[in-house]
C-alpha positions, 0 to 999 in steps of 0.5 A, a space after each residue: 500500500 502506497 502512503 505517498 498520496 496527498 489525500 483527506 479522509 472523512 468519516 461520518 456517522 449520523 441518523 439515516 435518511 435520504 440525500 446524505 450521500 448527495 449532500 456530502 458529495 456536492 459539498 466536496 465537488 463545490 471545492 473541486 474534490 477528486 473523490 478517490 474512494 467512497 464507501 457507506 453502510 446503513 445499519 437498519 436496526 440502529 437507523 444509522 448511516 456510516 460513511 468513509 470518503 477519501 479525496 485527492 487534495 491536489 486541486 482541492 480549492 478549500 484549505 483544510 484549515 478551513 474545512 471544519 468551519 465550512 463543513 459544520 453547517 452540513 454536519 449540524 443539519 444532518 446530525 453528523 458525528 464526523 472527523 477528517 484526517 490527512 494522509 500527510 500527517 502520520 499518527 503517532 502510535 505507542 506500543 505497550 508490551 510485557 514479555 511475549 515479543 511476537 506481536 511487537 516484532 511483527 508490528 515493528 517489521 511492518 512499520 519498518 517496511 512502510 506497511 504501517 503508516 505511523 510514527 512510533 515515538 516510544 514503547 512502554 513495558 512493565 519488563 525489561 525483556 523486549 528492550 533489545 528489540 526496541 533499541 534495534 529499531 531505534 525506538 525509546 523503551 520505557 519500563 514502568 513497573 506495575 504492582 498491585 500497590 502502585 497501579 495508579 502511580 504507574 499509570 500516571 507515569 505512562 500518561 506523562 510519557 504518552 502526553 510528552 510524546 503526543 501519542 494518538 493511538 496505543 497498541 497493546 501487543 500482548 501487554 499483560 496488565 489490565 488498564 484502569 477505567 480512567 486510562 481507557 476514558 482518556 483514549 476512547 477507541 484509541 487503545 487496540 488490544 489483541 486477545 489470544 482467543 476468539 471472543 467472546 468464547 474463552 475470554 479471560 485467563 488461559 483461553 488455550 487451556 480452556 479450549 483444549 479442555 473442551 476439545 475445540 476444533 477451531 481456535 482464534 484471535 481477536 483484536 478489539 478496542 479496549 473499554 472499561 469492561 475486560 475483553 468486551 470492546 468493539 471487535 475490529 478483526 478476528 481469525 481462526 485456524 483448524 486444530 485436531 485431537 492430535 494437537 496439544 496445548 503447545 501446538 495451540 499456543 504456537 498456532 495462536 501466536 501466528 493468528 495473533 500477529 496477523 489479526 493485530 497487524 490488520 486491526 492496527 493498519 485499518 485504524 491507522 488508515 481511518 477505515 474503522 467506525 465504532 458504534 453500539 460496541 461494534 465496528 464497521 471496517 471499510 475496505 
């Protein structure tokens, strides 16, 4: 995927009614927009309209610093919740990790080869184990120890580091700590987690062991936005692989690691490319 284009992307959600697509397209065409991609979805049960539209900024006659003021009257008329992003501005992504390194290594590889369009100003961990990986990639690595008695202090230090780095999105790459309600509130729909199971089944601790005990034939991985309810946030991506009676717990863990890497990287890429809209504890992912 090329990230050299000079474009803007508008994400919209609002009550569904006739004329929404025309209103948006006509507004953009007023300023000579060359629309590159447009996708929409109607959720009938919620009476909700959702749209992603991307246009080329070359020849677009409305300065983007004036976009909000110009578009807001249309948004107000139709009750739109919206946000716009520019391809020229890379999101700043922090990665949290504990001891398991496979998701971290995969994300950093994809970032190095340009698959993930972001800057990574820091990695935060509660252990020293992955420092060498961060240093190899030239990314500052901060260890913030977390214990039962210092969670509030630890999160305050994490917030300080994140604010200092101007972070837009956080990825939990097998970070084995539960974030507080206050932490999640500070980053709504901006903390992406990978859960080593096909949620909602076998959530919580040791899902592979519980799946093995049940004799399941499929295992999976789930990437979701973090909410105050553990492992219950809006799901962005999932994947499964088949197993058999010949597989033991270690086989399940090995196959699960492969799923986790792929599922997390997809979810992160889609978020960075502004392809995800969240509502009613679920998501629409525009392709």
